[in-house]
ROBAFI-108169 format. One record per residue: residue in one letter; x, z, y of N, C-alpha, C, O in turn. Coordinates in Angstrom, 2 decimals, decimal comma, padded with zeros to 5 digits. Layout:
<rs>
r aa:A	nX:X	nZ:Z	nY:Y	caX:X	caZ:Z	caY:Y	cX:X	cZ:Z	cY:Y	oX:X	oZ:Z	oY:Y
...
</rs>
This chain:
<rs>
r aa:X	nX:066,56	nZ:132,73	nY:123,58	caX:067,21	caZ:132,24	caY:121,95	cX:066,81	cZ:132,65	cY:120,72	oX:067,20	oZ:132,10	oY:119,70
r aa:X	nX:066,03	nZ:133,62	nY:120,73	caX:065,05	caZ:133,59	caY:119,48	cX:064,22	cZ:133,31	cY:118,76	oX:063,91	oZ:133,68	oY:117,63
r aa:X	nX:063,45	nZ:131,90	nY:120,17	caX:061,77	caZ:131,47	caY:120,36	cX:063,05	cZ:130,25	cY:119,80	oX:062,98	oZ:129,96	oY:118,60
r aa:X	nX:063,60	nZ:129,90	nY:120,21	caX:064,67	caZ:128,68	caY:120,11	cX:064,67	cZ:128,67	cY:118,75	oX:063,91	oZ:127,98	oY:118,06
r aa:X	nX:065,96	nZ:129,84	nY:118,12	caX:065,88	caZ:129,65	caY:116,53	cX:064,28	cZ:129,28	cY:115,21	oX:063,96	oZ:128,58	oY:114,26
r aa:X	nX:063,88	nZ:130,18	nY:115,95	caX:062,42	caZ:130,08	caY:115,75	cX:061,93	cZ:128,58	cY:114,97	oX:061,55	oZ:128,24	oY:113,85
r aa:X	nX:062,29	nZ:127,64	nY:116,91	caX:061,54	caZ:126,23	caY:117,07	cX:062,58	cZ:125,42	cY:115,27	oX:062,11	oZ:124,83	oY:114,29
r aa:X	nX:063,99	nZ:125,82	nY:115,59	caX:064,26	caZ:125,21	caY:114,45	cX:064,25	cZ:125,51	cY:112,86	oX:064,82	oZ:124,94	oY:111,93
r aa:X	nX:063,20	nZ:126,85	nY:112,91	caX:063,57	caZ:127,29	caY:111,82	cX:062,40	cZ:125,91	cY:111,38	oX:062,60	oZ:124,92	oY:110,68
r aa:X	nX:060,80	nZ:126,49	nY:112,37	caX:059,60	caZ:125,03	caY:111,77	cX:059,91	cZ:124,35	cY:111,56	oX:059,70	oZ:123,93	oY:110,42
r aa:X	nX:060,83	nZ:123,53	nY:112,62	caX:060,85	caZ:121,82	caY:112,53	cX:062,13	cZ:122,11	cY:111,33	oX:061,67	oZ:123,12	oY:110,80
r aa:X	nX:062,79	nZ:121,96	nY:110,95	caX:063,01	caZ:121,86	caY:109,36	cX:062,50	cZ:122,36	cY:107,93	oX:062,95	oZ:122,00	oY:106,84
r aa:X	nX:061,54	nZ:123,21	nY:108,14	caX:060,20	caZ:123,63	caY:107,39	cX:059,59	cZ:122,01	cY:107,46	oX:060,05	oZ:121,14	oY:106,72
r aa:X	nX:058,70	nZ:121,78	nY:108,27	caX:058,17	caZ:120,61	caY:108,32	cX:059,04	cZ:119,67	cY:107,31	oX:058,89	oZ:119,25	oY:106,16
r aa:X	nX:059,93	nZ:119,56	nY:108,23	caX:061,02	caZ:118,28	caY:107,33	cX:060,95	cZ:118,31	cY:106,06	oX:060,11	oZ:117,65	oY:105,44
r aa:X	nX:062,06	nZ:119,29	nY:105,34	caX:061,60	caZ:119,68	caY:104,45	cX:060,21	cZ:119,18	cY:103,30	oX:060,21	oZ:118,34	oY:102,40
r aa:X	nX:059,19	nZ:120,03	nY:103,78	caX:058,22	caZ:119,63	caY:102,68	cX:057,49	cZ:118,75	cY:102,97	oX:056,41	oZ:118,60	oY:102,39
r aa:X	nX:058,05	nZ:117,68	nY:104,32	caX:057,40	caZ:116,41	caY:104,48	cX:058,88	cZ:115,58	cY:102,96	oX:058,52	oZ:115,12	oY:101,88
r aa:X	nX:059,79	nZ:115,62	nY:103,24	caX:061,10	caZ:115,07	caY:102,19	cX:060,32	cZ:115,44	cY:101,03	oX:059,61	oZ:114,51	oY:100,66
r aa:X	nX:060,20	nZ:116,63	nY:100,24	caX:059,10	caZ:117,49	caY:099,16	cX:057,82	cZ:116,87	cY:098,96	oX:056,99	oZ:117,33	oY:098,18
r aa:X	nX:057,66	nZ:115,92	nY:099,58	caX:055,84	caZ:115,93	caY:099,24	cX:056,41	cZ:114,15	cY:099,27	oX:056,29	oZ:113,88	oY:098,08
r aa:X	nX:056,85	nZ:113,10	nY:099,83	caX:057,61	caZ:111,85	caY:099,68	cX:057,85	cZ:111,95	cY:098,39	oX:057,01	oZ:111,55	oY:097,58
r aa:X	nX:059,23	nZ:112,60	nY:097,92	caX:060,03	caZ:112,64	caY:096,41	cX:058,51	cZ:112,77	cY:095,85	oX:057,89	oZ:111,75	oY:095,56
r aa:X	nX:057,74	nZ:114,48	nY:095,67	caX:056,87	caZ:114,21	caY:094,39	cX:056,03	cZ:113,36	cY:094,19	oX:055,59	oZ:113,22	oY:093,05
r aa:X	nX:055,40	nZ:112,28	nY:095,68	caX:054,55	caZ:110,75	caY:095,17	cX:055,43	cZ:110,40	cY:095,03	oX:055,54	oZ:110,04	oY:096,20
r aa:X	nX:057,08	nZ:109,88	nY:094,27	caX:057,56	caZ:109,33	caY:094,14	cX:057,88	cZ:109,76	cY:092,66	oX:058,66	oZ:109,06	oY:092,00
r aa:X	nX:057,47	nZ:110,53	nY:092,29	caX:057,95	caZ:111,16	caY:090,69	cX:056,77	cZ:111,08	cY:089,75	oX:056,78	oZ:110,92	oY:088,53
r aa:X	nX:055,69	nZ:111,23	nY:090,61	caX:054,50	caZ:111,57	caY:090,31	cX:053,77	cZ:109,92	cY:089,89	oX:052,86	oZ:109,61	oY:089,12
r aa:X	nX:054,73	nZ:109,04	nY:090,87	caX:054,74	caZ:107,89	caY:089,90	cX:055,35	cZ:107,53	cY:088,98	oX:055,06	oZ:107,29	oY:087,80
r aa:X	nX:056,45	nZ:107,50	nY:089,72	caX:057,14	caZ:107,88	caY:087,78	cX:056,22	cZ:108,12	cY:086,63	oX:055,87	oZ:107,30	oY:085,78
r aa:X	nX:055,79	nZ:109,80	nY:086,79	caX:055,62	caZ:109,96	caY:085,61	cX:054,12	cZ:108,92	cY:085,08	oX:054,22	oZ:108,39	oY:083,97
r aa:X	nX:053,10	nZ:108,74	nY:085,69	caX:052,95	caZ:108,20	caY:085,32	cX:052,58	cZ:107,62	cY:084,12	oX:051,89	oZ:107,81	oY:083,11
r aa:X	nX:053,77	nZ:106,38	nY:084,95	caX:054,39	caZ:105,28	caY:084,05	cX:054,75	cZ:105,82	cY:082,90	oX:055,14	oZ:104,87	oY:082,22
r aa:X	nX:054,84	nZ:106,62	nY:082,41	caX:056,27	caZ:107,34	caY:081,61	cX:054,43	cZ:107,02	cY:080,60	oX:054,21	oZ:106,18	oY:079,72
r aa:X	nX:053,64	nZ:107,87	nY:081,09	caX:052,67	caZ:108,62	caY:080,25	cX:052,27	cZ:107,48	cY:078,49	oX:052,98	oZ:106,48	oY:078,32
r aa:X	nX:051,69	nZ:107,66	nY:077,94	caX:051,41	caZ:107,05	caY:077,04	cX:048,98	cZ:106,60	cY:076,91	oX:047,86	oZ:107,11	oY:077,03
r aa:X	nX:049,95	nZ:104,97	nY:076,50	caX:048,61	caZ:105,01	caY:076,71	cX:047,71	cZ:104,82	cY:075,66	oX:048,28	oZ:105,40	oY:074,73
r aa:X	nX:046,36	nZ:104,24	nY:075,08	caX:045,30	caZ:104,68	caY:074,42	cX:046,52	cZ:103,41	cY:073,20	oX:047,02	oZ:104,25	oY:072,45
r aa:X	nX:047,06	nZ:102,11	nY:072,79	caX:047,29	caZ:102,09	caY:072,27	cX:049,49	cZ:102,80	cY:071,95	oX:050,51	oZ:102,17	oY:071,67
r aa:X	nX:049,27	nZ:104,17	nY:072,18	caX:050,07	caZ:104,37	caY:072,10	cX:051,87	cZ:104,09	cY:072,48	oX:052,86	oZ:104,63	oY:071,99
r aa:X	nX:051,77	nZ:103,26	nY:073,31	caX:052,75	caZ:102,74	caY:074,32	cX:052,56	cZ:102,71	cY:075,99	oX:051,87	oZ:102,09	oY:076,79
r aa:X	nX:053,80	nZ:103,96	nY:076,03	caX:053,59	caZ:103,70	caY:078,30	cX:053,82	cZ:101,57	cY:079,00	oX:053,93	oZ:100,40	oY:078,62
r aa:X	nX:053,76	nZ:102,41	nY:080,11	caX:053,52	caZ:100,93	caY:080,74	cX:055,44	cZ:100,58	cY:080,72	oX:055,90	oZ:099,44	oY:080,88
r aa:X	nX:055,99	nZ:101,37	nY:080,56	caX:057,20	caZ:101,10	caY:080,97	cX:058,01	cZ:100,37	cY:078,97	oX:058,72	oZ:099,44	oY:078,58
r aa:X	nX:057,38	nZ:101,40	nY:078,42	caX:057,91	caZ:100,44	caY:076,64	cX:057,66	cZ:099,22	cY:076,68	oX:058,39	oZ:098,34	oY:076,23
r aa:X	nX:056,02	nZ:098,99	nY:077,53	caX:055,56	caZ:097,86	caY:077,46	cX:056,66	cZ:096,19	cY:078,08	oX:056,93	oZ:095,07	oY:077,66
r aa:X	nX:057,00	nZ:097,21	nY:079,48	caX:057,52	caZ:096,21	caY:080,43	cX:058,87	cZ:096,12	cY:078,94	oX:058,91	oZ:095,08	oY:078,27
r aa:X	nX:059,91	nZ:097,35	nY:078,61	caX:060,88	caZ:096,86	caY:077,44	cX:061,00	cZ:095,78	cY:076,99	oX:061,85	oZ:094,88	oY:077,03
r aa:X	nX:059,39	nZ:096,07	nY:076,21	caX:059,71	caZ:095,20	caY:075,28	cX:059,38	cZ:093,77	cY:075,42	oX:059,96	oZ:092,90	oY:074,78
r aa:X	nX:058,28	nZ:093,51	nY:076,43	caX:058,55	caZ:092,38	caY:077,18	cX:059,73	cZ:091,91	cY:077,74	oX:060,02	oZ:090,74	oY:077,50
r aa:X	nX:060,88	nZ:092,94	nY:078,83	caX:061,88	caZ:091,85	caY:078,86	cX:062,70	cZ:091,51	cY:077,11	oX:062,89	oZ:090,34	oY:076,79
r aa:X	nX:062,97	nZ:092,29	nY:076,46	caX:063,87	caZ:092,44	caY:075,11	cX:062,86	cZ:091,24	cY:074,28	oX:062,93	oZ:091,98	oY:073,30
r aa:X	nX:062,27	nZ:090,45	nY:073,94	caX:061,22	caZ:089,92	caY:073,61	cX:061,68	cZ:088,80	cY:074,05	oX:062,03	oZ:087,91	oY:073,27
r aa:X	nX:061,75	nZ:088,69	nY:075,21	caX:062,21	caZ:086,54	caY:076,40	cX:063,52	cZ:087,09	cY:076,87	oX:064,00	oZ:086,89	oY:077,98
r aa:X	nX:064,20	nZ:088,02	nY:075,61	caX:065,48	caZ:087,49	caY:076,68	cX:065,73	cZ:086,24	cY:076,49	oX:065,88	oZ:085,54	oY:077,49
r aa:X	nX:065,85	nZ:085,58	nY:075,00	caX:066,72	caZ:084,42	caY:075,17	cX:065,31	cZ:083,23	cY:075,10	oX:065,11	oZ:082,27	oY:074,35
r aa:X	nX:064,47	nZ:083,84	nY:076,28	caX:063,86	caZ:082,54	caY:076,04	cX:064,37	cZ:082,13	cY:078,25	oX:063,77	oZ:081,30	oY:078,93
r aa:X	nX:065,55	nZ:083,03	nY:078,75	caX:066,07	caZ:082,76	caY:079,95	cX:066,40	cZ:081,68	cY:079,89	oX:066,30	oZ:081,10	oY:078,81
r aa:X	nX:066,93	nZ:080,98	nY:081,08	caX:067,85	caZ:079,59	caY:081,33	cX:068,64	cZ:081,14	cY:082,60	oX:068,63	oZ:082,35	oY:082,83
r aa:X	nX:069,28	nZ:079,60	nY:083,07	caX:070,21	caZ:080,10	caY:084,34	cX:069,58	cZ:079,89	cY:085,16	oX:069,65	oZ:080,66	oY:086,11
r aa:X	nX:068,50	nZ:078,55	nY:085,22	caX:068,42	caZ:078,32	caY:086,81	cX:067,00	cZ:079,19	cY:086,83	oX:066,61	oZ:079,72	oY:087,86
r aa:X	nX:066,21	nZ:079,28	nY:085,49	caX:064,77	caZ:080,88	caY:085,42	cX:065,51	cZ:082,28	cY:086,19	oX:064,83	oZ:082,97	oY:086,95
r aa:X	nX:066,79	nZ:082,56	nY:085,94	caX:067,63	caZ:083,86	caY:085,56	cX:067,74	cZ:083,96	cY:087,87	oX:067,21	oZ:084,76	oY:088,64
r aa:X	nX:068,69	nZ:082,68	nY:088,16	caX:069,12	caZ:082,71	caY:089,53	cX:067,47	cZ:082,09	cY:090,02	oX:067,67	oZ:082,01	oY:091,23
r aa:X	nX:066,04	nZ:081,63	nY:089,82	caX:065,04	caZ:081,71	caY:090,73	cX:064,23	cZ:083,34	cY:090,45	oX:063,45	oZ:083,64	oY:091,35
r aa:X	nX:064,33	nZ:084,08	nY:089,62	caX:064,10	caZ:085,44	caY:089,29	cX:064,68	cZ:086,11	cY:090,59	oX:063,98	oZ:086,69	oY:091,42
r aa:X	nX:066,28	nZ:085,94	nY:090,68	caX:066,64	caZ:086,38	caY:091,38	cX:066,89	cZ:086,49	cY:093,18	oX:067,52	oZ:087,25	oY:093,92
r aa:X	nX:065,84	nZ:084,99	nY:093,44	caX:065,64	caZ:084,62	caY:094,30	cX:065,04	cZ:084,49	cY:095,00	oX:065,11	oZ:083,96	oY:096,11
r aa:X	nX:063,41	nZ:085,57	nY:093,76	caX:062,12	caZ:086,45	caY:094,16	cX:062,42	cZ:087,12	cY:094,57	oX:062,02	oZ:087,06	oY:095,73
r aa:X	nX:063,25	nZ:088,28	nY:094,35	caX:063,44	caZ:089,75	caY:094,02	cX:064,37	cZ:089,99	cY:095,37	oX:064,69	oZ:091,06	oY:095,90
r aa:X	nX:064,83	nZ:088,07	nY:095,89	caX:065,73	caZ:089,02	caY:097,60	cX:065,19	cZ:089,62	cY:098,61	oX:065,97	oZ:090,21	oY:099,36
r aa:X	nX:063,54	nZ:089,68	nY:098,97	caX:063,43	caZ:090,03	caY:099,75	cX:063,24	cZ:092,07	cY:099,90	oX:063,29	oZ:092,84	oY:100,86
r aa:X	nX:063,00	nZ:092,28	nY:098,25	caX:063,25	caZ:093,08	caY:097,66	cX:064,16	cZ:094,15	cY:098,55	oX:065,32	oZ:093,75	oY:098,68
r aa:X	nX:063,88	nZ:095,53	nY:099,25	caX:064,98	caZ:096,69	caY:099,47	cX:065,37	cZ:096,77	cY:098,39	oX:064,77	oZ:096,78	oY:097,31
r aa:X	nX:067,39	nZ:096,89	nY:098,90	caX:068,58	caZ:096,37	caY:097,60	cX:068,72	cZ:097,95	cY:096,34	oX:069,29	oZ:098,09	oY:095,26
r aa:X	nX:067,67	nZ:099,13	nY:097,46	caX:067,81	caZ:100,71	caY:096,18	cX:066,30	cZ:100,53	cY:094,90	oX:066,03	oZ:101,21	oY:093,91
r aa:X	nX:065,59	nZ:099,30	nY:095,52	caX:064,50	caZ:098,89	caY:094,67	cX:064,51	cZ:097,73	cY:094,11	oX:063,55	oZ:097,22	oY:093,53
r aa:X	nX:065,61	nZ:097,24	nY:094,27	caX:066,39	caZ:095,73	caY:093,45	cX:066,17	cZ:095,58	cY:092,44	oX:065,37	oZ:094,65	oY:092,41
r aa:X	nX:066,38	nZ:095,91	nY:091,47	caX:066,88	caZ:096,47	caY:090,11	cX:065,37	cZ:096,89	cY:089,42	oX:064,78	oZ:096,29	oY:088,52
r aa:X	nX:065,00	nZ:097,96	nY:090,05	caX:063,78	caZ:097,67	caY:088,91	cX:062,53	cZ:096,88	cY:089,63	oX:061,58	oZ:096,79	oY:088,85
r aa:X	nX:062,33	nZ:096,42	nY:090,65	caX:061,06	caZ:095,43	caY:091,08	cX:061,74	cZ:094,70	cY:089,96	oX:060,81	oZ:094,20	oY:089,32
r aa:X	nX:062,84	nZ:094,38	nY:089,41	caX:063,60	caZ:092,62	caY:089,05	cX:063,07	cZ:092,95	cY:087,19	oX:062,80	oZ:092,20	oY:086,25
r aa:X	nX:063,10	nZ:094,10	nY:087,34	caX:063,31	caZ:094,38	caY:085,68	cX:061,81	cZ:094,96	cY:085,56	oX:061,75	oZ:095,69	oY:084,57
r aa:X	nX:060,55	nZ:094,88	nY:086,27	caX:059,26	caZ:094,64	caY:086,37	cX:058,65	cZ:093,36	cY:086,05	oX:057,78	oZ:093,03	oY:085,24
r aa:X	nX:059,99	nZ:092,13	nY:087,74	caX:059,51	caZ:091,07	caY:087,38	cX:059,52	cZ:090,63	cY:086,41	oX:058,59	oZ:089,93	oY:086,01
r aa:X	nX:060,75	nZ:090,91	nY:085,58	caX:060,88	caZ:090,09	caY:084,42	cX:059,78	cZ:090,09	cY:083,39	oX:059,36	oZ:089,20	oY:082,65
r aa:X	nX:059,49	nZ:091,20	nY:083,52	caX:058,50	caZ:092,61	caY:082,66	cX:057,61	cZ:090,63	cY:082,70	oX:057,64	oZ:089,53	oY:082,15
r aa:X	nX:057,10	nZ:091,23	nY:083,56	caX:055,20	caZ:090,28	caY:083,64	cX:056,04	cZ:088,59	cY:083,34	oX:055,53	oZ:087,94	oY:082,43
r aa:X	nX:056,77	nZ:088,20	nY:083,77	caX:056,86	caZ:086,92	caY:083,51	cX:057,59	cZ:086,28	cY:081,82	oX:057,77	oZ:085,14	oY:081,39
r aa:X	nX:057,83	nZ:087,50	nY:081,31	caX:057,72	caZ:087,52	caY:079,78	cX:056,70	cZ:087,13	cY:078,91	oX:056,26	oZ:086,21	oY:078,22
r aa:X	nX:056,44	nZ:089,04	nY:079,53	caX:055,15	caZ:088,03	caY:079,12	cX:054,38	cZ:087,01	cY:078,89	oX:054,22	oZ:086,55	oY:077,76
r aa:X	nX:053,73	nZ:086,46	nY:080,14	caX:052,98	caZ:085,48	caY:080,12	cX:053,86	cZ:084,22	cY:079,68	oX:053,18	oZ:083,20	oY:079,80
r aa:X	nX:055,59	nZ:083,85	nY:079,07	caX:056,20	caZ:083,13	caY:078,45	cX:055,62	cZ:083,36	cY:076,87	oX:054,98	oZ:082,43	oY:076,37
r aa:X	nX:055,77	nZ:084,14	nY:076,37	caX:055,41	caZ:084,94	caY:075,07	cX:054,26	cZ:084,48	cY:075,22	oX:054,17	oZ:083,31	oY:074,85
r aa:X	nX:052,91	nZ:085,13	nY:075,79	caX:051,28	caZ:084,60	caY:075,64	cX:051,07	cZ:083,16	cY:075,31	oX:050,25	oZ:082,61	oY:074,57
r aa:X	nX:051,65	nZ:082,88	nY:075,75	caX:051,67	caZ:080,49	caY:076,36	cX:052,73	cZ:080,23	cY:075,35	oX:053,20	oZ:079,10	oY:075,48
r aa:X	nX:053,32	nZ:081,03	nY:074,24	caX:054,20	caZ:080,60	caY:073,52	cX:055,02	cZ:079,64	cY:074,03	oX:054,96	oZ:078,61	oY:073,37
r aa:X	nX:056,08	nZ:079,57	nY:075,36	caX:057,52	caZ:078,56	caY:075,82	cX:058,08	cZ:078,84	cY:074,70	oX:057,95	oZ:079,60	oY:073,74
r aa:X	nX:059,09	nZ:077,55	nY:075,31	caX:060,33	caZ:076,85	caY:074,39	cX:061,29	cZ:078,26	cY:075,37	oX:062,16	oZ:079,06	oY:075,02
r aa:X	nX:060,60	nZ:078,01	nY:076,65	caX:061,85	caZ:078,66	caY:077,98	cX:061,38	cZ:079,10	cY:079,08	oX:060,78	oZ:078,39	oY:079,89
r aa:X	nX:061,57	nZ:080,17	nY:079,21	caX:061,06	caZ:080,79	caY:080,91	cX:061,27	cZ:079,41	cY:082,48	oX:062,17	oZ:079,59	oY:083,30
r aa:X	nX:060,07	nZ:077,91	nY:082,63	caX:059,91	caZ:077,78	caY:084,03	cX:059,74	cZ:078,91	cY:084,91	oX:059,62	oZ:080,13	oY:085,01
r aa:X	nX:059,85	nZ:077,20	nY:085,77	caX:059,52	caZ:078,06	caY:087,42	cX:057,69	cZ:078,77	cY:087,15	oX:057,35	oZ:079,95	oY:087,11
r aa:X	nX:057,11	nZ:077,90	nY:087,07	caX:055,84	caZ:078,19	caY:086,64	cX:055,65	cZ:079,27	cY:085,88	oX:054,46	oZ:079,49	oY:085,61
r aa:X	nX:056,50	nZ:080,08	nY:085,41	caX:056,21	caZ:080,96	caY:084,50	cX:056,83	cZ:081,80	cY:085,36	oX:056,50	oZ:082,96	oY:085,12
r aa:X	nX:057,40	nZ:081,73	nY:086,05	caX:058,62	caZ:083,24	caY:087,05	cX:056,64	cZ:083,14	cY:087,74	oX:055,67	oZ:083,76	oY:087,30
r aa:X	nX:056,70	nZ:081,96	nY:089,10	caX:056,16	caZ:082,22	caY:090,03	cX:054,49	cZ:082,77	cY:090,09	oX:053,72	oZ:083,24	oY:090,94
r aa:X	nX:054,45	nZ:082,27	nY:088,16	caX:052,94	caZ:083,16	caY:087,84	cX:053,38	cZ:084,50	cY:087,13	oX:052,48	oZ:085,35	oY:087,18
r aa:X	nX:054,03	nZ:084,73	nY:086,75	caX:054,54	caZ:086,30	caY:086,75	cX:054,97	cZ:087,52	cY:087,70	oX:055,06	oZ:088,75	oY:087,67
r aa:X	nX:055,19	nZ:086,40	nY:088,59	caX:055,45	caZ:087,16	caY:090,18	cX:054,37	cZ:087,49	cY:090,54	oX:053,93	oZ:088,62	oY:090,33
r aa:X	nX:053,81	nZ:086,69	nY:091,07	caX:052,02	caZ:086,79	caY:091,77	cX:051,59	cZ:087,99	cY:090,40	oX:050,99	oZ:088,83	oY:091,07
r aa:X	nX:051,57	nZ:088,33	nY:089,48	caX:050,86	caZ:088,95	caY:088,49	cX:051,29	cZ:090,39	cY:088,47	oX:050,51	oZ:091,25	oY:088,07
r aa:X	nX:052,51	nZ:090,68	nY:088,88	caX:053,29	caZ:092,16	caY:089,09	cX:053,23	cZ:092,51	cY:090,44	oX:052,70	oZ:093,60	oY:090,61
r aa:X	nX:053,58	nZ:091,97	nY:091,40	caX:052,80	caZ:091,79	caY:092,39	cX:051,51	cZ:092,95	cY:092,96	oX:050,33	oZ:092,72	oY:092,69
r aa:X	nX:051,69	nZ:093,51	nY:093,32	caX:050,03	caZ:095,00	caY:093,91	cX:049,96	cZ:093,67	cY:095,56	oX:050,66	oZ:093,18	oY:096,44
r aa:X	nX:048,32	nZ:093,71	nY:094,91	caX:047,41	caZ:093,07	caY:095,88	cX:047,37	cZ:093,38	cY:097,14	oX:046,64	oZ:092,83	oY:097,96
r aa:X	nX:048,43	nZ:094,60	nY:097,49	caX:048,44	caZ:094,56	caY:098,80	cX:049,64	cZ:093,49	cY:099,49	oX:049,73	oZ:092,76	oY:100,48
r aa:X	nX:050,24	nZ:093,78	nY:098,61	caX:051,80	caZ:092,48	caY:099,37	cX:052,07	cZ:090,81	cY:098,55	oX:053,02	oZ:090,08	oY:098,27
r aa:X	nX:050,04	nZ:090,82	nY:098,34	caX:050,49	caZ:089,25	caY:099,03	cX:050,20	cZ:088,59	cY:099,22	oX:049,80	oZ:087,71	oY:098,44
r aa:X	nX:050,21	nZ:088,58	nY:101,01	caX:050,33	caZ:088,45	caY:102,19	cX:051,46	cZ:088,47	cY:102,45	oX:051,70	oZ:087,66	oY:103,35
r aa:X	nX:052,68	nZ:089,20	nY:101,97	caX:054,35	caZ:089,44	caY:102,08	cX:054,96	cZ:088,09	cY:101,29	oX:055,79	oZ:087,26	oY:101,65
r aa:X	nX:054,17	nZ:088,24	nY:100,07	caX:054,25	caZ:087,55	caY:099,05	cX:054,42	cZ:085,84	cY:099,26	oX:055,37	oZ:085,20	oY:098,80
r aa:X	nX:053,38	nZ:085,31	nY:100,01	caX:053,05	caZ:084,01	caY:099,92	cX:053,40	cZ:083,71	cY:101,40	oX:053,03	oZ:082,65	oY:101,90
r aa:X	nX:054,05	nZ:084,56	nY:102,04	caX:055,16	caZ:084,14	caY:103,16	cX:056,18	cZ:083,45	cY:103,16	oX:056,61	oZ:082,57	oY:103,91
r aa:X	nX:056,71	nZ:084,19	nY:101,71	caX:057,69	caZ:084,59	caY:101,44	cX:058,50	cZ:083,71	cY:100,66	oX:059,69	oZ:083,71	oY:100,35
r aa:X	nX:057,16	nZ:082,68	nY:100,34	caX:057,23	caZ:081,70	caY:099,40	cX:056,70	cZ:080,51	cY:099,48	oX:056,68	oZ:079,63	oY:098,61
r aa:X	nX:056,08	nZ:080,50	nY:101,01	caX:055,99	caZ:078,93	caY:101,63	cX:057,66	cZ:079,53	cY:102,92	oX:058,30	oZ:078,58	oY:103,35
r aa:X	nX:058,03	nZ:080,62	nY:103,26	caX:059,38	caZ:080,26	caY:103,36	cX:060,04	cZ:079,74	cY:103,23	oX:060,72	oZ:079,01	oY:103,96
r aa:X	nX:060,05	nZ:080,19	nY:101,27	caX:060,52	caZ:079,49	caY:100,91	cX:060,93	cZ:077,67	cY:100,11	oX:061,87	oZ:077,18	oY:099,48
r aa:X	nX:059,56	nZ:077,20	nY:100,63	caX:059,27	caZ:076,18	caY:099,89	cX:058,96	cZ:076,01	cY:098,86	oX:058,70	oZ:074,90	oY:098,38
r aa:X	nX:058,92	nZ:077,09	nY:098,26	caX:057,82	caZ:077,48	caY:096,37	cX:056,63	cZ:077,33	cY:096,68	oX:055,93	oZ:077,96	oY:097,48
r aa:X	nX:056,28	nZ:075,93	nY:095,60	caX:054,58	caZ:075,92	caY:095,74	cX:054,09	cZ:076,69	cY:094,37	oX:054,47	oZ:077,01	oY:093,24
r aa:X	nX:052,98	nZ:076,78	nY:095,28	caX:052,20	caZ:077,73	caY:094,39	cX:051,41	cZ:077,66	cY:094,32	oX:050,82	oZ:078,63	oY:093,85
r aa:X	nX:050,63	nZ:076,45	nY:094,73	caX:049,01	caZ:075,70	caY:094,54	cX:048,64	cZ:075,54	cY:093,67	oX:047,61	oZ:074,88	oY:093,74
r aa:X	nX:049,08	nZ:075,96	nY:092,09	caX:048,49	caZ:075,83	caY:090,95	cX:047,76	cZ:077,90	cY:090,40	oX:047,26	oZ:078,35	oY:089,37
r aa:X	nX:048,07	nZ:078,44	nY:091,58	caX:048,08	caZ:079,67	caY:091,27	cX:047,66	cZ:080,37	cY:091,98	oX:047,89	oZ:081,56	oY:091,74
r aa:X	nX:046,64	nZ:079,97	nY:093,49	caX:046,61	caZ:080,47	caY:094,47	cX:045,06	cZ:081,49	cY:094,14	oX:044,62	oZ:082,43	oY:094,79
r aa:X	nX:044,45	nZ:080,73	nY:092,72	caX:043,74	caZ:081,06	caY:092,20	cX:043,57	cZ:082,91	cY:092,21	oX:042,82	oZ:083,79	oY:092,61
r aa:X	nX:045,25	nZ:082,63	nY:091,24	caX:045,11	caZ:084,66	caY:090,98	cX:045,44	cZ:085,24	cY:091,86	oX:045,92	oZ:086,29	oY:091,43
r aa:X	nX:045,51	nZ:085,17	nY:093,59	caX:045,54	caZ:085,46	caY:094,49	cX:044,57	cZ:085,95	cY:095,68	oX:044,68	oZ:086,53	oY:096,76
r aa:X	nX:043,58	nZ:085,41	nY:094,91	caX:041,78	caZ:085,97	caY:095,29	cX:041,23	cZ:087,19	cY:095,21	oX:040,49	oZ:087,76	oY:096,01
r aa:X	nX:041,94	nZ:087,77	nY:093,49	caX:040,88	caZ:088,19	caY:092,20	cX:042,03	cZ:089,48	cY:093,22	oX:042,01	oZ:090,68	oY:092,94
</rs>
């Protein structure tokens, strides 16, 4: 019985170290987003700036389209993904000096906000939803 208890303790030590390592990794990534860049603002500050600055440009159609774009994201991460994608879409719309956010702004911002490693799932989801992204295929190359 003493040997079984030792293996039980060893198993739980391994599980706890694994979970703490995973949690530490995600906490470190969040910490890196909060650090200020050379301009004095962090990545999260810029995201909040673009979301607030472009709030008046969003229409009901563009909000619905954004919700459709973040639909494949797992539920616990969906709000964070929606915020970061909306920030990139807002940045694209503000840089083009648009009067309102269109579907093209949403597609371009969605592609720019998505990490390159996820481009395959991004394109398969857009194909499945029958969204025409042919004008932005050059962004997927880089």
